TIMI-59382 format. One record per residue: residue number from 1; residue in one letter; x, y, z of N, C-alpha, C in turn. Coordinates in steps of 0.02 Angstrom, whole numbers. Each point is the difference from the previous one (the first is absolute). Last residue first. Layout:
N
NUM,A,X,Y,Z,X,Y,Z,X,Y,Z .
...
END
This chain:
312
312,S,-524,466,-2483,-25,41,-55,24,71,7 .
311,H,28,-213,132,56,41,-23,-20,44,-58 .
310,S,-115,-146,228,-5,25,-69,60,42,-17 .
309,P,-37,-215,184,14,71,-11,-5,18,-74 .
308,K,-132,-198,132,52,9,-51,12,74,-13 .
307,F,-110,-178,205,0,65,-34,58,4,-48 .
306,G,-74,-174,173,-27,-6,-68,-4,65,-37 .
305,I,95,-57,223,-68,28,0,-31,-2,-70 .
304,E,220,-85,37,-39,-27,55,-72,24,-1 .
303,R,162,87,-154,-21,-68,-18,-45,-30,54 .
302,C,95,210,43,-50,5,-54,-26,-69,-20 .
301,F,178,13,152,-63,18,32,-56,6,-51 .
300,K,215,-42,-81,-22,-57,39,-67,15,33 .
299,N,111,172,-116,-30,-49,-46,-27,-61,37 .
298,V,116,166,124,-65,26,-24,-33,-52,-46 .
297,E,215,-53,77,-46,5,57,-69,22,-23 .
296,E,177,-3,-155,-23,-68,15,-50,1,57 .
295,L,104,203,-56,-44,-21,-54,-29,-69,14 .
294,P,162,86,150,-63,37,5,-50,-22,-53 .
293,E,220,-99,-11,-42,-22,55,-65,39,9 .
292,N,107,47,-230,27,-49,47,-50,-17,55 .
291,R,-66,222,-117,50,-48,-23,15,-49,56 .
290,L,-187,217,-89,24,-50,49,49,-48,-32 .
289,T,-131,181,-108,65,21,27,32,-53,45 .
288,A,-220,-20,-102,52,-7,-52,69,21,26 .
287,H,-197,27,133,17,-72,-6,57,-10,-50 .
286,W,-90,217,24,39,-19,59,23,-72,-5 .
285,E,-147,81,-164,66,30,-9,46,-19,58 .
284,S,-224,-67,16,34,-37,-54,70,26,-12 .
283,I,-138,114,154,20,-65,26,37,-40,-52 .
282,T,22,259,-29,-58,-44,7,25,-67,27 .
281,L,136,226,58,-9,-55,-47,-67,-34,10 .
280,S,157,239,55,-64,-33,15,-13,-53,-54 .
279,R,241,117,104,-46,-12,-57,-63,-34,25 .
278,L,231,159,92,-55,-45,14,-45,-6,-61 .
277,A,276,72,55,-62,12,-37,-52,-54,16 .
276,V,195,87,173,-12,-50,-52,-67,14,-34 .
275,G,129,114,189,-21,33,-62,-12,-48,-57 .
274,A,60,-36,241,53,-8,-51,-19,33,-66 .
273,R,-152,-3,183,60,36,23,55,-2,-52 .
272,L,-196,-123,-41,-14,72,-5,61,41,22 .
271,A,10,-235,21,-2,19,-71,-11,75,-8 .
270,D,-8,-95,216,68,3,-25,3,21,-73 .
269,D,-212,-34,94,33,56,34,71,9,-25 .
268,I,-126,-186,-72,-17,61,-37,32,62,33 .
267,G,118,-245,18,-58,36,24,-12,64,-38 .
266,K,182,-143,-66,-54,-46,17,-64,37,21 .
265,P,190,94,-180,-15,-5,71,-60,-45,14 .
264,G,58,-10,-245,51,16,50,-22,-11,72 .
263,N,-166,65,-212,60,-43,2,46,22,57 .
262,W,-284,14,-31,64,36,-7,56,-50,3 .
261,Y,-297,37,-3,59,-41,-14,61,44,-5 .
260,L,-282,-26,72,55,48,-2,65,-40,-2 .
259,I,-252,-73,-90,54,-15,46,56,51,-8 .
258,N,-289,-29,-47,66,16,-26,52,-10,54 .
257,T,-274,-69,-66,54,-2,49,66,15,-34 .
256,E,-267,76,-59,60,-37,-21,53,4,53 .
255,T,-293,22,-34,63,25,28,58,-44,-21 .
254,S,-231,-47,-47,32,44,-50,66,28,25 .
253,L,-131,-245,56,13,68,24,35,41,-53 .
252,Q,-105,-239,26,-3,45,-58,8,74,21 .
251,H,17,-210,133,-54,47,13,-6,53,-55 .
250,E,167,-171,-15,-59,-36,24,-60,46,8 .
249,K,214,89,-59,-30,-37,-55,-66,-32,21 .
248,S,129,113,164,-25,48,-50,-36,-36,-57 .
247,D,108,-130,164,-61,32,27,-30,49,-50 .
246,N,209,-101,-52,-55,-48,-4,-66,30,24 .
245,L,194,128,26,-19,-4,-70,-58,-49,-10 .
244,R,92,17,215,-33,64,-17,-23,-1,-73 .
243,Q,130,-179,79,-69,-4,25,-39,64,-15 .
242,V,229,-6,-56,-37,-48,-41,-72,-4,22 .
241,I,144,136,128,-9,28,-68,-42,-47,-43 .
240,L,61,-72,218,-50,54,2,-13,28,-69 .
239,R,170,-161,32,-66,-31,4,-55,53,-3 .
238,T,218,78,5,-10,-35,-63,-68,-35,1 .
237,F,73,120,198,-23,42,-55,-12,-38,-65 .
236,H,-33,-139,223,45,57,-12,-18,30,-68 .
235,I,-105,-178,210,-6,30,-67,50,57,-6 .
234,P,66,-189,174,-56,46,-11,2,31,-70 .
233,T,109,-216,115,11,40,-61,-60,45,-13 .
232,G,105,-99,244,-28,-29,-61,17,42,-60 .
231,S,71,29,233,-56,42,-23,-34,-30,-61 .
230,S,126,-148,197,13,40,-60,-61,41,-18 .
229,T,70,-90,253,-43,-10,-58,21,46,-58 .
228,G,90,-127,260,-11,59,-42,-40,-18,-62 .
227,H,95,-133,194,-72,12,-5,-15,64,-38 .
226,R,243,3,39,-40,-54,29,-74,19,1 .
225,E,153,112,-191,-2,-2,73,-46,-56,24 .
224,L,36,64,-232,62,-29,26,0,-6,76 .
223,P,-182,100,-133,6,-72,-14,62,-33,30 .
222,S,-136,231,9,47,-29,49,10,-75,-12 .
221,S,-95,268,-106,-8,-72,5,54,-28,46 .
220,L,-82,230,-139,-1,-15,72,-15,-75,7 .
219,W,120,108,-222,-62,-24,30,9,-11,75 .
218,C,140,191,-132,-3,-73,4,-65,-21,34 .
217,Y,166,226,-101,-66,-26,13,3,-76,3 .
216,R,203,105,-20,-37,56,30,-70,-22,19 .
215,K,195,-182,-1,-38,38,-50,-38,56,37 .
214,D,240,-158,54,-66,27,18,-32,33,-60 .
213,D,226,-96,10,-53,-47,-19,-70,24,20 .
212,S,186,125,129,12,-41,-60,-56,-50,-8 .
211,L,-84,203,135,65,-33,2,8,-41,-64 .
210,I,-160,216,95,9,-51,-51,71,-27,2 .
209,D,-98,184,132,-8,-67,29,11,-56,-50 .
208,N,1,239,-50,55,-12,48,-4,-69,32 .
207,A,-171,79,-152,63,-10,-36,57,-17,47 .
206,H,-246,-69,71,34,63,-10,68,-14,-33 .
205,L,-209,-170,-35,56,17,44,26,70,-16 .
204,R,-248,-131,-30,51,40,-33,53,20,51 .
203,I,-199,-211,-40,32,50,43,52,38,-40 .
202,Q,-246,-147,-50,70,11,-14,27,49,52 .
201,C,-218,-185,4,27,67,7,72,1,-25 .
200,A,-251,-152,-34,71,1,19,21,73,6 .
199,Q,-227,-56,-38,26,-68,-4,73,-5,20 .
198,I,-227,164,40,73,2,-1,26,-72,0 .
197,L,-240,84,-106,30,-31,59,76,1,-6 .
196,G,-171,74,-167,21,49,48,30,-27,64 .
195,N,-76,-113,-208,-55,13,46,20,50,55 .
194,S,154,-80,-168,-54,34,-36,-60,16,44 .
193,D,231,-17,128,-25,-38,-56,-59,37,-32 .
192,K,217,115,134,-68,-26,5,-19,-40,-61 .
191,Y,224,96,151,-20,-22,-67,-66,-36,5 .
190,P,154,192,161,-48,-55,-9,-13,-15,-73 .
189,I,217,102,141,-43,16,-57,-48,-58,-11 .
188,V,179,116,196,-38,-60,-18,-52,19,-52 .
187,L,253,102,100,-66,14,-27,-33,-66,-21 .
186,L,192,42,197,-13,-28,-66,-72,15,-22 .
185,P,188,136,174,-58,-45,-5,-13,-22,-72 .
184,V,251,62,69,-62,36,-15,-58,-50,-1 .
183,L,219,-74,49,10,70,17,-64,40,-6 .
182,Y,12,-268,66,8,45,-58,11,71,25 .
181,N,27,-278,95,-21,69,10,14,40,-63 .
180,R,-60,-275,28,54,49,-2,-29,69,11 .
179,P,-103,-240,-49,28,15,67,60,46,-4 .
178,K,-221,-8,-176,65,-31,14,27,21,69 .
177,W,-270,-8,-53,58,19,-41,64,-29,30 .
176,I,-181,-16,173,-16,21,-69,63,27,-32 .
175,H,-70,-185,217,36,58,-27,-30,19,-67 .
174,V,-45,-161,247,-14,15,-70,33,65,-20 .
173,V,43,-207,196,-4,72,-15,-11,11,-74 .
172,G,39,-217,106,-70,21,-7,-8,73,-16 .
171,S,204,-145,19,-26,18,66,-73,21,-2 .
170,L,123,-45,-198,-13,-63,34,-29,13,69 .
169,E,-43,192,-178,58,-34,29,-21,-65,32 .
168,Q,-128,128,-209,-2,-17,71,63,-36,22 .
167,W,-114,187,-203,30,-64,14,4,-10,75 .
166,F,-101,173,-226,3,-18,71,34,-68,7 .
165,G,-38,94,-215,40,49,37,7,-16,73 .
164,P,-212,-91,-136,66,15,-28,36,55,38 .
163,V,-174,-166,114,-6,65,-34,69,18,-26 .
162,G,-24,-195,126,-34,-9,-64,-13,64,-37 .
161,V,19,6,260,36,-50,-39,-40,-16,-63 .
160,V,-78,145,176,30,31,-59,41,-49,-41 .
159,G,-113,-61,210,-47,17,-53,31,28,-63 .
158,A,59,-159,211,41,45,-41,-40,20,-62 .
157,G,-81,-159,164,-5,69,22,42,49,-38 .
156,S,-10,-237,-54,18,6,71,2,72,24 .
155,H,-83,-71,-215,72,11,1,23,14,72 .
154,S,-229,-38,-48,31,-53,-41,76,7,-4 .
153,K,-134,164,110,2,-61,39,35,-56,-38 .
152,A,-44,205,-109,55,7,48,8,-64,41 .
151,Y,-183,11,-147,63,-4,-37,59,3,48 .
150,E,-211,30,91,7,-69,-23,66,-9,-39 .
149,P,-68,219,80,24,-46,52,11,-71,-24 .
148,F,-20,248,-95,0,-65,-35,24,-54,47 .
147,N,-24,222,82,-47,3,-57,-5,-65,-40 .
146,T,147,27,195,-66,26,19,-51,-6,-57 .
145,R,226,-64,-32,-28,-44,52,-69,22,20 .
144,V,124,136,-149,-24,-61,-33,-33,-47,51 .
143,Y,100,194,85,-57,19,-43,-30,-62,-34 .
142,D,199,-20,126,-59,4,43,-62,18,-40 .
141,N,202,3,-115,-15,-69,18,-62,-2,46 .
140,L,89,208,-59,-38,-29,-56,-17,-73,14 .
139,I,135,109,157,-65,35,-2,-44,-30,-55 .
138,W,221,-76,14,-40,-26,55,-69,33,2 .
137,A,160,78,-157,-23,-68,-18,-44,-29,54 .
136,L,105,207,40,-54,7,-49,-29,-68,-19 .
135,S,189,3,137,-58,25,38,-60,8,-46 .
134,T,203,-56,-100,-25,-56,38,-61,20,41 .
133,R,116,167,-115,-40,-41,-46,-27,-62,34 .
132,E,143,142,121,-64,34,-12,-44,-41,-47 .
131,H,218,-79,40,-39,-3,62,-69,32,-10 .
130,K,162,9,-173,-31,-66,3,-43,-7,64 .
129,T,41,242,-119,34,-49,42,-38,-66,3 .
128,R,-81,192,-129,68,-15,-23,36,-53,43 .
127,P,-273,12,-53,51,36,39,70,-23,-20 .
126,L,-205,-4,-172,31,-45,49,53,39,37 .
125,A,-238,74,-141,71,9,15,22,-53,50 .
124,G,-214,66,-200,22,-18,67,74,13,9 .
123,Y,-208,115,-160,62,-39,1,18,-14,73 .
122,N,-185,134,-59,-11,-59,-42,60,-46,-1 .
121,T,-8,216,109,-33,-52,41,-17,-62,-41 .
120,A,97,196,-99,49,-36,39,-32,-55,43 .
119,H,-110,168,-143,9,-67,-27,48,-42,42 .
118,R,-47,233,42,-54,-44,25,6,-71,-27 .
117,E,149,173,-73,16,-22,68,-53,-47,27 .
116,L,40,3,-263,-20,50,49,12,-28,70 .
115,L,142,-64,-233,-57,-16,41,-16,57,47 .
114,G,190,-15,-159,-62,25,-27,-62,-17,41 .
113,R,240,-41,46,-21,-44,-55,-70,19,-25 .
112,S,106,104,187,45,13,-56,-18,-42,-61 .
111,L,-115,-32,206,-19,65,-31,44,15,-60 .
110,L,45,-195,132,-60,-6,-42,-19,65,-34 .
109,G,259,-22,65,-63,-20,33,-59,0,-48 .
108,G,237,71,-36,-18,-67,-21,-64,-26,31 .
107,A,102,193,132,26,-17,-67,-16,-72,-17 .
106,G,-166,96,182,71,6,-13,20,-18,-71 .
105,T,-225,-19,103,18,68,-21,72,8,-20 .
104,V,-90,-224,58,-52,40,-33,27,66,-27 .
103,L,126,-173,128,-36,-36,-53,-48,44,-40 .
102,E,149,80,184,37,-53,-34,-36,-28,-61 .
101,E,-102,169,141,59,27,-34,35,-55,-41 .
100,L,-194,-63,129,-15,52,-49,61,22,-39 .
99,Y,-87,-205,136,69,19,-13,0,54,-54 .
98,N,-202,-90,67,33,-1,66,73,23,-6 .
97,S,-143,-33,-191,-4,67,30,29,2,70 .
96,A,-25,-203,-127,59,38,-20,1,69,32 .
95,P,-137,-188,132,0,31,-66,65,37,-15 .
94,S,-99,-178,176,68,23,-15,2,30,-70 .
93,I,-204,-82,93,35,16,63,72,25,-11 .
92,R,-141,-56,-190,-39,43,45,39,21,62 .
91,I,89,-155,-158,1,68,-27,-37,48,46 .
90,L,-3,-227,58,69,25,3,3,72,-23 .
89,E,-203,-114,-24,12,20,70,71,27,8 .
88,Q,-58,-87,-209,-40,60,12,12,26,71 .
87,F,98,-204,-58,35,55,-33,-38,66,10 .
86,V,-99,-197,84,62,15,36,36,59,-31 .
85,A,-197,-80,-107,-16,30,65,63,20,38 .
84,D,23,-116,-206,-25,68,-10,-13,34,66 .
83,R,60,-227,7,56,41,-23,-21,73,-7 .
82,I,-168,-156,47,41,14,59,60,43,-19 .
81,E,-144,-71,-174,-38,42,47,42,19,61 .
80,L,83,-155,-162,5,70,-21,-36,47,49 .
79,P,100,-232,91,-53,21,-47,4,75,-13 .
78,T,231,-99,71,-67,0,29,-52,15,-54 .
77,P,239,-117,-64,-32,64,16,-70,-9,30 .
76,S,189,-188,40,-42,23,-56,-34,66,19 .
75,I,238,-70,108,-71,-9,9,-37,25,-62 .
74,S,264,-102,74,-39,55,-25,-74,-19,1 .
73,Q,199,-132,62,-50,18,48,-39,62,-22 .
72,S,188,-102,-113,-56,-46,-6,-56,17,49 .
71,N,178,184,-110,-6,-54,49,-63,-40,-8 .
70,P,182,136,-166,-70,3,20,-17,-59,45 .
69,R,251,45,16,-45,-5,-57,-72,7,23 .
68,K,259,77,93,-67,-25,16,-44,1,-61 .
67,I,271,-32,3,-51,51,-7,-69,-30,11 .
66,R,244,-77,102,-54,-21,-45,-54,53,-1 .
65,P,261,65,45,-58,-31,33,-52,-19,-52 .
64,R,271,19,-34,-64,29,-22,-58,-35,34 .
63,I,261,48,77,-45,-55,-17,-68,30,-16 .
62,T,258,104,-13,-69,12,20,-43,-58,-22 .
61,I,273,40,63,-48,-32,-46,-70,13,27 .
60,F,178,90,114,31,2,-65,-46,-30,-53 .
59,P,-75,130,238,14,-63,-34,34,11,-67 .
58,I,-4,137,240,-13,10,-71,17,-63,-37 .
57,E,-89,19,261,60,1,-41,-19,7,-73 .
56,S,-163,22,170,58,-7,44,66,0,-38 .
55,H,-224,134,-80,25,-69,0,66,-3,39 .
54,V,-222,167,14,72,1,-8,25,-72,6 .
53,H,-243,136,-58,29,-63,24,75,2,-16 .
52,I,-230,173,12,72,-5,-11,27,-64,32 .
51,N,-250,82,-106,32,-28,59,74,-13,-15 .
50,G,-170,196,-114,24,-69,-4,35,-21,64 .
49,G,-94,223,-63,-42,-45,39,20,-73,-4 .
48,N,112,198,-98,-60,-17,-38,-43,-52,35 .
47,R,207,79,97,-40,60,-16,-64,-16,-38 .
46,S,92,-196,153,34,45,-46,-46,59,-15 .
45,L,5,-159,231,-33,17,-63,43,47,-41 .
44,G,83,-199,186,-38,62,-2,-30,11,-68 .
43,R,131,-192,58,32,48,44,-38,67,4 .
42,S,-92,-271,-45,27,60,-32,30,47,52 .
41,G,-120,-217,31,73,-2,-4,31,62,-30 .
40,A,-250,-38,-56,33,-39,51,75,-3,-11 .
39,S,-163,101,-152,32,44,49,40,-38,53 .
38,I,-98,-27,-272,15,-35,62,39,46,47 .
37,R,-76,79,-220,-51,-47,23,12,-27,71 .
36,M,139,146,-148,-64,35,9,-53,-44,31 .
35,C,284,13,9,-57,-43,-16,-65,37,16 .
34,I,273,40,-43,-58,40,19,-61,-40,-22 .
33,S,272,-71,61,-61,-8,-40,-54,48,27 .
32,T,292,-31,4,-63,24,30,-58,-12,-48 .
31,G,228,-60,-53,2,-7,73,-64,20,34 .
30,D,84,2,-242,-40,-57,22,-1,-10,76 .
29,D,95,180,-146,48,-49,27,-35,-62,28 .
28,R,-126,180,-90,42,-26,-55,53,-49,26 .
27,S,-240,26,124,60,41,-10,45,-33,-52 .
26,F,-271,-26,-3,59,-26,34,60,44,-15 .
25,G,-302,-21,-10,64,23,-26,58,-31,39 .
24,C,-294,-31,-68,56,3,47,64,26,-33 .
23,Y,-214,-32,-126,-7,46,56,64,10,42 .
22,T,-29,-228,-153,-26,68,-7,1,37,66 .
21,P,52,-241,-47,40,39,-47,-22,73,-8 .
20,K,3,-194,218,-41,26,-55,40,49,-44 .
19,G,64,-118,214,4,-42,-60,-38,25,-59 .
18,C,46,84,237,-66,-28,-16,0,-43,-63 .
17,I,211,87,85,-41,-8,60,-67,-35,-16 .
16,R,169,64,-163,27,-54,41,-43,-14,61 .
15,C,-78,100,-249,16,20,68,24,-60,41 .
14,P,36,-16,-266,-55,16,45,24,18,70 .
13,R,100,-17,-253,28,9,67,-56,22,47 .
12,K,-52,-58,-222,66,-31,3,32,5,69 .
11,K,-207,104,-43,-10,-73,-6,67,-36,4 .
10,S,3,229,123,-26,-19,-65,-11,-75,0 .
9,V,58,240,172,0,-72,-13,-30,-14,-69 .
8,R,128,233,56,-65,-33,6,8,-75,-13 .
7,K,197,162,106,-31,-21,-63,-67,-32,14 .
6,F,193,184,125,-46,-56,4,-30,-14,-69 .
5,G,148,179,40,34,-53,35,-42,-62,8 .
4,V,-124,228,-18,63,-13,-33,38,-52,41 .
3,S,-261,-17,34,54,50,7,61,-19,-40 .
2,I,-268,-56,-50,61,-32,25,57,51,1 .
1,M,-284,9,13,58,30,-31,63,-29,31 .
END
C-alpha cells in the first residue's frame, strides 16, 4: 500500500533503485524511493516492508533505467516427478492451516469460499517475509538433495533450481518467489495433471498486498530471476472443458458438462456479492458466447486436438 504523497512505479516511470516497473513506489517530489527489492544503501523500512532510499538531490530530469527482461540464465523446468515432489513437500511443511486466521478462517479465507477446515491441508502457504521464504527454500533444497541426489548434483547441489518459483543468487543462495515482503502470507494452490501430479502452483495475494500491475492470482514462477523457471502453460479451464467433452464422447457417457456463466465480475464471489444473474450453459452455448481473443484461444486448441465444437 503506497502512502499519500507517494506514487506507484510503472513501465513509464520504473523504480530508480532496481529499475523494475512493479511493487516499488516513489515520492511525488522524486526525492525518495521505496524499493521492495534492494536494501543496500537504504535508510530503513517503510510500513509495507519496503526499503527507504533518500536521494541526495531532487533531479529535474529522471533517467529511465533499463527494465530487466527475461534473462538468458533461466533454467528449463525439472521433470514432473521432481516438481510434484517439491510442491507436495512444500504443502506438507507449510500448509495454509499454519496461518489459520489469515488464510482459512478469516475474511476471504478458505472457509468463506465453501471449503471445510480439513481441506486447508490441501493448500500451501508462503510466509510473508522474504527471509522466511528463503529459509523455506533451503529446507526444500535439502529435500531434493536427499531424495533426488543425481538431479541436485547436476546443478551443483541447488536441487530446487528448475522448479517454477525458485531461483538462485550468484552467491548460491536459493529463494522462492519475489524478493519483497508482504503484509499477509500467500496462499499456494496446486494444479494437478490428469495423473494427479502437481505440475504447477498458483498463488493468491491478499487485497492489501496488491500493488499496481499485480493480479490477485498468478502463477508461482520465476523466469525473470537468475536461474529461475517459468511455470509454462499448465492446463486451464478452456482446455479442461474441451477435454471433458471429448472424454464424454469417447466413453459414451450419459453425463453432461454444464458451465456456470455470468456477465461482469471476473470471479464468482464478486458476481454473487453484486447480485449478478448466473446461467447454466451447455458447452456449445458457452462456445457461442466467446469473442475475440478467448474465442481464438479455444478454437486454436480445438484445431490442435482435432475437435470441432458443435453449435446444434
